[in-house]
N, C-alpha and C positions, 0 to 999 in steps of 0.2 A: 504494500499500499504506500502511496505517495502522500506525505504530509506537507501541508503548507500553512503559513501564517500570513495574515494581512498586516501590513504596517499600520501605525496609528493614522497616517495620512490616507491610506487606502480605506480604512474604516470610516474616516471622516467623509471622504468622497462618496463612499457607498451609501451613507446616511442621506446624502444629497442627491442620490439617484445615478451616480457615476460609478458603476461596479467594475472593479478590476480583477474580480475573482477568475482564476484560470478555468477555462471550460472549452469543451469541444462543441463546435456548432452543430454537428450531427454525429450519429453513432458510427458512421463510416470514416470519420476524420481520424487520421493518425496523430495530428498535432493538437495541443491545447493552446488556445488563443490567449495571449497576454495583452493587457491593455496598458495605455500610458497613464501612469499615476501622477497626473498633473492637475493643478487647480484651474489654470487658464490655458488657452491655446498657445502653442509655441510655433513660431514661424522661422523656418530655416531659409536663408538666402542661398543662392547657388554656391556650392563649394563649402558651405558652412557645416560644422559638425556640432552635435548636441548629445549629451548623456541624458537618457530618459529613464526615470525610475519605473519599475513595474508595480511596486507596492506589495510584492510577494516575495517571501522567503520560502524556499523549497527544500525538503529533505527527502532524498530518494530511499532512505531507510538503510538498515543493516543488510545490505544486499550482497556482500561478499560471500560467495559460496565456494568452498574448497573442493576441488575435484582431484583426480589422480595426477594429472599432468599440468593442470592450470587452475586458476581461480576465475570466477565470473563476478562482475560487478555491473551496476547500471550507471549510465551517464545520460545527461540530457544535452540535446543540441538545440540551440536557439537559431531559428531560421526566420528570414523576413517574410512577411505576408505579401502575396502578389498584389494585393490592393494598395500597398504603400508605394505607389508610383513615384519615381524620382528619388527614393531613399534607398540607401545601401547600408547594411550593417558594416561598421568600420572594419571589423575583422572578418567579414563575410559570413562566418558561422561562429557562434559562441559555444563554449563547452561548459556544462554544469557537472562538476564532479559530485559523486554520491555524498561525500562528507561535507560539502559546502552548505551552510544553513543561514546565510545572511541574505538581505534583499538583493534581488537580481536587477541589474541595470543593463541597458542596451545603448550603445553608441551608434548613432545614425549620422550619415553624411548625405547632404543633398547633392546628388550627382547630375541633376537636371540643370537646365538653364533658366528655370523659373522658380519662384519662391514656393515652398511646400509648407503647409500648416498641419501640425499634429494637434488634435483636439483631446480634451480630457476623456479618459477611459477608452479612447479609440484603440481598436485592436491593431497592434503594431508588430507583433511577432508571433511565432508559434514555437512551442517547446515540444520536442519529441523525445521519448525515452527509449534508449537502445541498450541491449546487453553488450557488454564488452569482455573480451578475454584478457586476463592478466597472466602473462606467461613469463617464465624466467628467460633471460638472455644468456647465450653461450657463445663466447668468442672462439672461432675456429680458423684454421689455416685455409681449408677448402670446405665447400659445402658438401653435405652428404650426397645429394643428388644435383646434377647440373641440368638445367632446363635449356631449351633452345634459345630462349631470350637471354639467359646468362652467358651462352656461348657466343652470341652475336653482339650487336650494338645495343640490345635492350629494347628496341622499338618493336611494337606489334603492329604498327600501321604503316601507312604510306610515308615516304620521305618527302620533306618539304623542300 
């Protein structure tokens, strides 16, 4: 189970009708929509960057599961919503580690040539939860098996 806490600001906005609670828009959606936890609209000029609070702290739980050769944990990926035209997450994809329990923030840059406005509680990102393998690393002189890509130049596609 994923646990979350709303910040004091998110609770205040929720009481005013601006809900930043993470939710999926439909049962078929993989991502949980996250809203902008802001009191008033924020306008980004072309090229401008802004850090937007989500009003949500997330804990993915004690998800580390020990297996025979590896461990598994959960992680979250922050992805931009396609409806946020002109905005790009500054690091393109954000990572939420399972142990992080503080408020999540998103840095957006306006990559368009016009101003873009973010409104209070506007859905600005999606959070998807993925399982990840945690494996031990082993330094070797040669790989156990050599693939065709390891023997060539590494490319699997056409040359440019």
